[in-house]
C-alpha positions as CSV (number, residue, x, y, z in Angstrom):
1,M,-37.3,-17.8,-29.8
2,R,-33.7,-18.4,-30.7
3,L,-33.8,-15.5,-33.0
4,A,-35.3,-13.3,-30.4
5,L,-32.6,-14.1,-27.7
6,T,-30.1,-13.4,-30.4
7,G,-31.5,-10.1,-31.1
8,F,-31.7,-9.2,-27.3
9,A,-28.2,-10.2,-26.8
10,A,-27.1,-8.0,-29.7
11,A,-29.1,-5.0,-28.4
12,S,-27.5,-5.5,-24.9
13,L,-24.1,-5.4,-26.3
14,L,-24.7,-2.5,-28.4
15,L,-26.1,-0.6,-25.3
16,V,-23.2,-1.5,-23.2
17,S,-20.8,-0.5,-25.9
18,A,-22.7,3.0,-26.2
19,C,-22.3,3.5,-22.5
20,A,-18.6,2.8,-22.5
21,A,-18.2,5.2,-25.3
22,N,-20.1,7.7,-23.3
23,D,-18.3,7.0,-20.3
24,R,-15.0,7.8,-21.9
25,F,-15.9,11.5,-22.3
26,R,-17.3,11.7,-18.7
27,Y,-14.4,9.8,-16.9
28,T,-11.4,11.1,-18.6
29,E,-9.2,14.1,-19.1
30,F,-6.0,14.4,-21.5
31,E,-3.3,17.0,-21.1
32,P,-0.7,17.1,-23.8
33,G,2.8,18.1,-22.6
34,R,6.2,19.0,-24.4
35,D,8.1,16.9,-26.8
36,G,5.3,14.4,-27.1
37,A,4.5,13.9,-23.3
38,F,1.2,13.7,-21.9
39,R,-0.8,13.3,-18.6
40,Y,-4.1,11.1,-18.8
41,R,-6.6,11.2,-15.8
42,V,-9.3,8.6,-15.4
43,T,-11.9,8.5,-12.7
44,A,-12.0,4.8,-11.3
45,D,-15.2,4.2,-9.4
46,A,-17.6,1.1,-8.8
47,A,-18.2,1.0,-12.5
48,Y,-14.6,0.8,-13.3
49,P,-12.6,-0.1,-10.2
50,E,-9.1,0.9,-9.7
51,D,-7.7,-2.6,-9.0
52,D,-9.6,-4.4,-11.8
53,Q,-8.0,-5.8,-14.9
54,D,-10.8,-5.3,-17.1
55,A,-11.3,-1.8,-16.0
56,E,-7.7,-1.1,-16.6
57,G,-8.1,-2.4,-20.1
58,V,-11.0,-0.2,-20.8
59,R,-8.9,3.0,-19.4
60,L,-6.1,2.2,-21.7
61,A,-8.4,1.6,-24.6
62,W,-9.9,5.0,-24.1
63,L,-6.4,6.4,-24.1
64,G,-5.7,4.6,-27.4
65,E,-9.0,6.0,-29.0
66,Y,-8.2,9.5,-27.8
67,L,-4.6,9.3,-29.3
68,R,-5.9,7.9,-32.6
69,D,-8.8,10.3,-32.9
70,N,-6.5,13.3,-32.4
71,R,-3.6,11.7,-34.6
72,L,-1.1,11.5,-31.7
73,C,1.7,8.9,-31.2
74,P,1.0,6.9,-34.5
75,G,4.0,4.9,-33.8
76,G,2.9,4.1,-30.2
77,Y,3.4,5.3,-26.8
78,D,5.0,4.5,-23.5
79,I,3.2,4.9,-19.9
80,T,6.2,6.1,-17.5
81,E,4.1,6.3,-14.5
82,R,0.7,5.5,-13.0
83,K,-0.7,6.9,-10.0
84,A,-4.0,6.0,-8.1
85,V,-5.0,8.9,-5.7
86,L,-8.1,8.2,-3.6
87,K,-10.5,11.0,-4.0
88,R,-13.1,9.9,-1.5
89,K,-14.3,6.8,0.1
90,G,-17.7,5.5,-0.9
91,F,-20.5,3.1,0.1
92,V,-20.5,1.1,-3.2
93,G,-16.7,1.6,-3.7
94,D,-14.1,4.0,-3.4
95,V,-13.4,6.8,-6.1
96,Y,-9.8,7.4,-7.4
97,D,-8.2,9.5,-9.9
98,V,-6.0,7.2,-11.8
99,I,-3.3,9.3,-13.5
100,Y,-1.1,7.9,-16.1
101,Y,2.2,9.9,-17.4
102,G,3.4,9.0,-20.8
103,S,5.1,9.9,-23.9
104,C,4.9,9.1,-27.6
105,A,7.5,6.8,-28.9
106,P,10.5,8.8,-29.9
107,S,10.2,8.5,-33.6
108,T,6.4,9.7,-33.5
109,R,6.5,12.7,-31.4
110,P,5.0,15.9,-32.8
111,G,7.6,18.1,-34.1
112,A,10.2,15.3,-34.4
């Protein structure tokens, strides 16, 4: 019985991880700018609420994955501004665009 529950828990964790990985592509948009600057937009909804610390951690993890996958900002980055813009009111929860403005650490900017 214990082995079956452990297998079920592992399968559930894998499924949740797979969903979060899929959500990254559906919920996000990355726009590179000049001199290592960027704009990163993420949809915040009932699944990833705008004012939730765990959801914020997921959003920033997605940003880190994007930067790693594209070999951008290997020495880190700074978020210079964060805006939450209400897109629409919802029955289950409001939907926001969360927009992050940032830049690569000066020593790791492309072309530096």
